C-alpha positions, 0 to 999 in steps of 0.5 A: 729667570736667568738673563739671556747670553750677551751674545744672543742679546747683541744679535737679537738687538741688532735684528730689531735695530735693523727694522727701526728705519727699514719700514720708513726708508723703503717707502720713497722708491715705492711712492710712484707705484702708490700714487698710480695704484691707489690714485694717491695725491702727492701731498698725501704721499709725502705724509708716509714719511712724516707720520712715523716721525710725528709718531715718534715725537708723540709716543716716546714719553708714553713708551717710557711709562709703559716700560716701567710697568711691563719692563723694557724687554716686553715693551719692545716685543709687544710694540714691535708686533705692531710694527709687523702688523702695520707692515703687512696691513699696508699690503691691503690696497686701500689708502686707509690701510696704508696710513693706519699701517704706517701709524702702527709702524711708527709706534713699533719702531719708536719702542726700539728707538727709545728703549734699546739704549737702555737695554744696552746699558742694562745687558752689557753695561761694560760693553756700552761702546760695542753695543751702541756701535752694533745698534746704530750700524744695523739700523743705519746700514739696513735702512739705507740698503732697504731703500735700494732693495725696495727700488729693485723689487718694485720693478719686478713685483707689486708694492704688496709683494715688495712690502711682504718680502722686506717685512720678513726681516721683522718677523725673524727679529721678533722670533730671535727676541723671544729669549730676551723675554725671560730676562730677570724682572723685579716683581711688582712693588708693595705699597710699603716698597713703593714708598721706600724705593728711590725717586730719581729726579725727572730728566725733564726738570734738569738742564742737562736733560734739556741740553741733550734733548737740544743736541738730538733735536738739532742733529735730527733737524739738520739730517732730515733737512739734508736727506729731503732736500739734497737731491733737489740741491744736486739737481740745481747743480746740473747733475742728472736725476740718477746721479743725485740719487746716487749722491744721496746714497753716498751721503747715507752710507758714508756715515756708517763707519762712524758707528764704530769710530765714535764710541772708540774716540769718545773715550780717548783723551782728545777724541771728542775734539776730533769728533766735533771737528768731523761733525763741523766739517760735515754739517757746517762747511760741506753744506756751505760749499754747495753754494758754489756754482760747481757742476763737478760730480766729483766735487759734489760727491766729495761734499756728500761724503763729508756731510755724511761723515758729519751726520754719522758723528752727530747721530752716534754721539747723541746715542753715546750721550744717552748711555754715558750721561745717565747713571742707570737704565731708568734714566737712559730710557727717560732721556731717550724718550725725552730727547726723541720726542722733541727731536723727531718733532723738529725732524718732522717739521724741518723739511717742510719749513725749509722747503717753504723757505726755498719756495718763497725765496727761489734760492737754496742760499738762505736754506743752506745759510740757516742750516749751517747756523743751526749746525754751529749751534749743534756743535756748541751744544755738544761742547756744553753737554760734554763738559756738564758731566752726568745727569743727577740722580 
């Protein structure tokens, strides 16, 4: 069967990407309602954010194996149905349904996280920069807006109603993805063909693969620690709860333009150097300025904006490494699964460990200092990855 048109693939890919963070980012504004309605302890409520990240870590390598059997397009569609089922299962007002639904959401979202970079390389190999930009922009923008939309909806309708309304986007995405299932597939190989087919070197056994994994892991760790604890850090500077929430939104939104800037600069002569400078300013310098006892909202907003720019560079650069440091879609899916498995494991435990560090020292100074050190390691890793060239076949 013929490949679907590129424009249709890009549109449907953006719709799938828009749902990869939305079911997760819509939860924080809904937690007070859940705690009240289901008598959910705060300790369990926090798991609703961690469960998808842990799911990403566990299932990423398994999704790569499924894709080799079913094909990338069918694997994304099949597991995305789990995301839809999980989203609507959470409407049922029981703790069991809430956590089971969140688990299914995590599996469904992970299929897109792992396989969409490989799909971009397969469907638009000569427009990787454009495909990557549209992918990350859709995911990050809708994820950020979903937090705000959930906060507005929950003040007018129930948790179930909020979940049902925001879940409609996932149904639309699944419908638009259907033409991609007609993509040309290679028939199952015979025993003779199996013996004769090329055997790609495992990315798990290559230093370049581990360096890309380290980069993705460090950027995930730094981002989720900042996302989790920046509101508390802002409150420590004397701003109001509303101001702290707005500053966090600024942190999330300011990285969005980097979805287009990173792929554009990546191929320029001194583009990588410019990107690394922005990332270092955002992830090393800006967080350290929070050590200053400033109560100026303008100053904190400027630093939140710069930190967001750093996060935008780090995430988009990791996706560029997936697509440009591999030679074929199979490798792209493999390194994506490998990196996200380790990366999201770090992301899941990072906020907990750094929260314990603050609790034991009663200060944000060691948290921000250690975080800056990890961000320096992130920059060094990016330099090494860029100099090593592609992963070997």
